[in-house]
Jmol script that loads the backbone (N, CA, C; Angstrom):
load data "model"
ATOM      1  N   MET A   1     201.644  14.315 260.269  1.00  0.00           N
ATOM      2  CA  MET A   1     201.517  13.612 259.013  1.00  0.00           C
ATOM      3  C   MET A   1     202.035  12.200 259.226  1.00  0.00           C
ATOM      4  N   ARG A   2     201.321  11.231 258.675  1.00  0.00           N
ATOM      5  CA  ARG A   2     201.723   9.826 258.746  1.00  0.00           C
ATOM      6  C   ARG A   2     201.814   9.273 257.332  1.00  0.00           C
ATOM      7  N   GLU A   3     202.719   8.353 257.154  1.00  0.00           N
ATOM      8  CA  GLU A   3     202.953   7.767 255.832  1.00  0.00           C
ATOM      9  C   GLU A   3     203.076   6.254 255.981  1.00  0.00           C
ATOM     10  N   SER A   4     202.389   5.520 255.111  1.00  0.00           N
ATOM     11  CA  SER A   4     202.499   4.061 255.061  1.00  0.00           C
ATOM     12  C   SER A   4     202.911   3.682 253.649  1.00  0.00           C
ATOM     13  N   MET A   5     203.992   2.893 253.553  1.00  0.00           N
ATOM     14  CA  MET A   5     204.510   2.541 252.228  1.00  0.00           C
ATOM     15  C   MET A   5     204.550   1.032 252.058  1.00  0.00           C
ATOM     16  N   ASN A   6     204.368   0.605 250.818  1.00  0.00           N
ATOM     17  CA  ASN A   6     204.610  -0.772 250.418  1.00  0.00           C
ATOM     18  C   ASN A   6     205.110  -0.725 248.975  1.00  0.00           C
ATOM     19  N   PRO A   7     205.503  -1.858 248.396  1.00  0.00           N
ATOM     20  CA  PRO A   7     206.068  -1.821 247.039  1.00  0.00           C
ATOM     21  C   PRO A   7     205.142  -1.233 245.964  1.00  0.00           C
ATOM     22  N   LYS A   8     203.829  -1.265 246.194  1.00  0.00           N
ATOM     23  CA  LYS A   8     202.901  -0.773 245.172  1.00  0.00           C
ATOM     24  C   LYS A   8     202.558   0.705 245.309  1.00  0.00           C
ATOM     25  N   GLY A   9     202.805   1.288 246.485  1.00  0.00           N
ATOM     26  CA  GLY A   9     202.448   2.691 246.628  1.00  0.00           C
ATOM     27  C   GLY A   9     202.577   3.207 248.044  1.00  0.00           C
ATOM     28  N   VAL A  10     201.982   4.387 248.244  1.00  0.00           N
ATOM     29  CA  VAL A  10     202.095   5.103 249.513  1.00  0.00           C
ATOM     30  C   VAL A  10     200.734   5.680 249.886  1.00  0.00           C
ATOM     31  N   THR A  11     200.410   5.638 251.176  1.00  0.00           N
ATOM     32  CA  THR A  11     199.243   6.327 251.708  1.00  0.00           C
ATOM     33  C   THR A  11     199.741   7.370 252.693  1.00  0.00           C
ATOM     34  N   VAL A  12     199.275   8.604 252.524  1.00  0.00           N
ATOM     35  CA  VAL A  12     199.676   9.704 253.393  1.00  0.00           C
ATOM     36  C   VAL A  12     198.424  10.242 254.083  1.00  0.00           C
ATOM     37  N   VAL A  13     198.505  10.406 255.405  1.00  0.00           N
ATOM     38  CA  VAL A  13     197.408  10.971 256.188  1.00  0.00           C
ATOM     39  C   VAL A  13     197.917  12.239 256.856  1.00  0.00           C
ATOM     40  N   ALA A  14     197.217  13.338 256.627  1.00  0.00           N
ATOM     41  CA  ALA A  14     197.610  14.613 257.232  1.00  0.00           C
ATOM     42  C   ALA A  14     196.412  15.221 257.949  1.00  0.00           C
ATOM     43  N   ASP A  15     196.623  15.647 259.182  1.00  0.00           N
ATOM     44  CA  ASP A  15     195.608  16.385 259.928  1.00  0.00           C
ATOM     45  C   ASP A  15     195.948  17.861 259.787  1.00  0.00           C
ATOM     46  N   VAL A  16     195.036  18.612 259.170  1.00  0.00           N
ATOM     47  CA  VAL A  16     195.293  20.023 258.882  1.00  0.00           C
ATOM     48  C   VAL A  16     194.126  20.879 259.359  1.00  0.00           C
ATOM     49  N   VAL A  17     194.368  22.167 259.501  1.00  0.00           N
ATOM     50  CA  VAL A  17     193.309  23.114 259.840  1.00  0.00           C
ATOM     51  C   VAL A  17     193.323  24.212 258.786  1.00  0.00           C
ATOM     52  N   PHE A  18     192.201  24.345 258.093  1.00  0.00           N
ATOM     53  CA  PHE A  18     192.041  25.428 257.132  1.00  0.00           C
ATOM     54  C   PHE A  18     191.450  26.615 257.890  1.00  0.00           C
ATOM     55  N   ALA A  19     192.026  27.776 257.705  1.00  0.00           N
ATOM     56  CA  ALA A  19     191.573  28.941 258.460  1.00  0.00           C
ATOM     57  C   ALA A  19     191.216  30.077 257.513  1.00  0.00           C
ATOM     58  N   ASN A  20     190.061  30.641 257.752  1.00  0.00           N
ATOM     59  CA  ASN A  20     189.605  31.840 257.070  1.00  0.00           C
ATOM     60  C   ASN A  20     188.829  32.600 258.133  1.00  0.00           C
ATOM     61  N   ASP A  21     187.537  32.803 257.940  1.00  0.00           N
ATOM     62  CA  ASP A  21     186.724  33.382 259.007  1.00  0.00           C
ATOM     63  C   ASP A  21     186.561  32.381 260.147  1.00  0.00           C
ATOM     64  N   LYS A  22     186.552  31.097 259.792  1.00  0.00           N
ATOM     65  CA  LYS A  22     186.442  30.013 260.769  1.00  0.00           C
ATOM     66  C   LYS A  22     187.608  29.065 260.580  1.00  0.00           C
ATOM     67  N   LYS A  23     187.901  28.297 261.611  1.00  0.00           N
ATOM     68  CA  LYS A  23     188.902  27.240 261.490  1.00  0.00           C
ATOM     69  C   LYS A  23     188.172  25.934 261.206  1.00  0.00           C
ATOM     70  N   ILE A  24     188.615  25.223 260.181  1.00  0.00           N
ATOM     71  CA  ILE A  24     187.987  23.962 259.790  1.00  0.00           C
ATOM     72  C   ILE A  24     189.032  22.859 259.887  1.00  0.00           C
ATOM     73  N   PRO A  25     188.916  21.978 260.907  1.00  0.00           N
ATOM     74  CA  PRO A  25     189.866  20.879 261.055  1.00  0.00           C
ATOM     75  C   PRO A  25     189.520  19.749 260.081  1.00  0.00           C
ATOM     76  N   VAL A  26     190.519  19.294 259.340  1.00  0.00           N
ATOM     77  CA  VAL A  26     190.290  18.310 258.283  1.00  0.00           C
ATOM     78  C   VAL A  26     191.338  17.204 258.359  1.00  0.00           C
ATOM     79  N   ARG A  27     190.895  15.985 258.163  1.00  0.00           N
ATOM     80  CA  ARG A  27     191.823  14.862 257.966  1.00  0.00           C
ATOM     81  C   ARG A  27     191.856  14.607 256.464  1.00  0.00           C
ATOM     82  N   TYR A  28     193.051  14.588 255.905  1.00  0.00           N
ATOM     83  CA  TYR A  28     193.255  14.484 254.465  1.00  0.00           C
ATOM     84  C   TYR A  28     194.047  13.212 254.209  1.00  0.00           C
ATOM     85  N   VAL A  29     193.471  12.296 253.427  1.00  0.00           N
ATOM     86  CA  VAL A  29     194.123  11.027 253.099  1.00  0.00           C
ATOM     87  C   VAL A  29     194.393  11.005 251.598  1.00  0.00           C
ATOM     88  N   MET A  30     195.651  10.754 251.233  1.00  0.00           N
ATOM     89  CA  MET A  30     196.042  10.693 249.821  1.00  0.00           C
ATOM     90  C   MET A  30     196.664   9.332 249.542  1.00  0.00           C
ATOM     91  N   VAL A  31     196.271   8.715 248.436  1.00  0.00           N
ATOM     92  CA  VAL A  31     196.811   7.417 248.038  1.00  0.00           C
ATOM     93  C   VAL A  31     197.558   7.593 246.723  1.00  0.00           C
ATOM     94  N   PHE A  32     198.808   7.164 246.711  1.00  0.00           N
ATOM     95  CA  PHE A  32     199.652   7.249 245.523  1.00  0.00           C
ATOM     96  C   PHE A  32     199.991   5.846 245.040  1.00  0.00           C
ATOM     97  N   ARG A  33     199.896   5.617 243.731  1.00  0.00           N
ATOM     98  CA  ARG A  33     200.312   4.360 243.110  1.00  0.00           C
ATOM     99  C   ARG A  33     201.179   4.710 241.913  1.00  0.00           C
ATOM    100  N   ASP A  34     202.301   4.067 241.810  1.00  0.00           N
ATOM    101  CA  ASP A  34     203.243   4.327 240.712  1.00  0.00           C
ATOM    102  C   ASP A  34     203.581   5.811 240.595  1.00  0.00           C
ATOM    103  N   GLY A  35     203.693   6.496 241.746  1.00  0.00           N
ATOM    104  CA  GLY A  35     204.084   7.895 241.755  1.00  0.00           C
ATOM    105  C   GLY A  35     202.990   8.881 241.395  1.00  0.00           C
ATOM    106  N   LYS A  36     201.750   8.397 241.219  1.00  0.00           N
ATOM    107  CA  LYS A  36     200.640   9.273 240.844  1.00  0.00           C
ATOM    108  C   LYS A  36     199.562   9.239 241.916  1.00  0.00           C
ATOM    109  N   LEU A  37     198.953  10.397 242.165  1.00  0.00           N
ATOM    110  CA  LEU A  37     197.844  10.478 243.101  1.00  0.00           C
ATOM    111  C   LEU A  37     196.647   9.761 242.493  1.00  0.00           C
ATOM    112  N   THR A  38     196.167   8.699 243.152  1.00  0.00           N
ATOM    113  CA  THR A  38     195.055   7.928 242.604  1.00  0.00           C
ATOM    114  C   THR A  38     193.755   8.132 243.364  1.00  0.00           C
ATOM    115  N   ASP A  39     193.846   8.591 244.615  1.00  0.00           N
ATOM    116  CA  ASP A  39     192.634   8.790 245.407  1.00  0.00           C
ATOM    117  C   ASP A  39     192.934   9.783 246.518  1.00  0.00           C
ATOM    118  N   GLU A  40     191.931  10.555 246.878  1.00  0.00           N
ATOM    119  CA  GLU A  40     192.073  11.450 248.016  1.00  0.00           C
ATOM    120  C   GLU A  40     190.737  11.558 248.726  1.00  0.00           C
ATOM    121  N   ILE A  41     190.802  11.654 250.037  1.00  0.00           N
ATOM    122  CA  ILE A  41     189.602  11.742 250.869  1.00  0.00           C
ATOM    123  C   ILE A  41     189.797  12.902 251.839  1.00  0.00           C
ATOM    124  N   TRP A  42     188.798  13.773 251.923  1.00  0.00           N
ATOM    125  CA  TRP A  42     188.787  14.869 252.892  1.00  0.00           C
ATOM    126  C   TRP A  42     187.678  14.571 253.888  1.00  0.00           C
ATOM    127  N   GLN A  43     187.979  14.698 255.169  1.00  0.00           N
ATOM    128  CA  GLN A  43     186.968  14.481 256.194  1.00  0.00           C
ATOM    129  C   GLN A  43     187.070  15.604 257.221  1.00  0.00           C
ATOM    130  N   ILE A  44     185.991  16.359 257.382  1.00  0.00           N
ATOM    131  CA  ILE A  44     185.967  17.365 258.442  1.00  0.00           C
ATOM    132  C   ILE A  44     185.881  16.614 259.760  1.00  0.00           C
ATOM    133  N   ASP A  45     186.796  16.931 260.676  1.00  0.00           N
ATOM    134  CA  ASP A  45     186.895  16.194 261.935  1.00  0.00           C
ATOM    135  C   ASP A  45     186.991  17.176 263.098  1.00  0.00           C
ATOM    136  N   PRO A  46     185.855  17.518 263.714  1.00  0.00           N
ATOM    137  CA  PRO A  46     185.866  18.478 264.820  1.00  0.00           C
ATOM    138  C   PRO A  46     186.785  18.065 265.974  1.00  0.00           C
ATOM    139  N   ALA A  47     187.040  16.785 266.143  1.00  0.00           N
ATOM    140  CA  ALA A  47     187.908  16.318 267.229  1.00  0.00           C
ATOM    141  C   ALA A  47     189.343  16.822 267.066  1.00  0.00           C
ATOM    142  N   LEU A  48     189.758  17.150 265.861  1.00  0.00           N
ATOM    143  CA  LEU A  48     191.116  17.646 265.631  1.00  0.00           C
ATOM    144  C   LEU A  48     191.323  19.039 266.211  1.00  0.00           C
ATOM    145  N   ALA A  49     190.254  19.785 266.388  1.00  0.00           N
ATOM    146  CA  ALA A  49     190.353  21.160 266.871  1.00  0.00           C
ATOM    147  C   ALA A  49     190.637  21.221 268.370  1.00  0.00           C
ATOM    148  N   LYS A  50     190.473  20.116 269.061  1.00  0.00           N
ATOM    149  CA  LYS A  50     190.642  20.109 270.526  1.00  0.00           C
ATOM    150  C   LYS A  50     192.062  19.884 270.913  1.00  0.00           C
TER     151      LYS A  50
END
end "model"
wireframe off; spacefill off
backbone 0.3
color backbone group
């Protein structure tokens, strides 16, 4: 997990793997402003599985 902060907010990037019948590697980016989640991006990233 990586975090970038400035006076206006925080961006958090997490590389995660969701597992059920298959493993799905995902990069998850969350943007917070004034303590509230304002944006989130999910990206399936097969390179994370290696």
